[in-house]
N, C-alpha and C positions, 0 to 999 in steps of 0.2 A: 436312778430311775429315768433320768432324761435319755440315757442310751437306749433303754427299753422302749420308751415312747417313740424315739426316732426310728428304731427298728420296726416297731409296729406300724407306724405311718408309711414307711417304705414298703412293707409287705402288703398293706391294704391297697396301695396303688396298683398292685398286680391283679386284683380281683375286679370282676365286672360289677358285682353287688355283694354286700355284706350287711349283717345286722348286729348291732351292739345293744345288749339289753342288761338291765340290772337284775341280779338274782336276789330274791328276798332272803333275809337271814334264815327264815324257817326252812329254806331249801339248801342252805349252805352252812351246816353245823360247825365245820372246822373253822371257817372264817369268823363265824359268830363267836366261837369260843376264844379265838385269838384276840378279837377286838375287846371282849369282856375282860380278858386277862390284862391287856395293855391299859385299860382304863380303870383297873382296880386301884382303890386308894390304899387299902390296908396292906402294908408290906409284910405282914406276918402270914400271908396265905401261901407262901412258898412258890413264888412264880418260877416256872420252868418252861423255857421255850427251846426246843432242839434247834441247833444251828449247824448247818452243813458247810464246811469250808471247801470251796471249790479250788481245784489245783490250777485252773485257768479260768479267765472270765467267760461268762456265758454269752456275752455280746462282744462284738468287735467295734471298738471306738477308733475313729480316725484321729491320729495325733496331729495337733495343730501347733506349728511353730511360728511365732511372730518375728518377722525380721524388719528392723527399722533402718531405712537408708536415708542418710542426710547428705545429699550431693552438695558440692561446692560450686 
């Protein structure tokens, strides 16, 4: 998720103005259903969440290599 947050922040810098607003659950039934499914206590309800396996990452993360140099 941090890669998505970083990508979003970088994209937002390119806009002169933008608005972020919270969508009420009543207007976002898919997300509401998923949140109720995730918080369900009873394991007998047959939880099923479709998962899509990506062949490649949807974000590009910069690889960071730490090099330690100890001079004499």
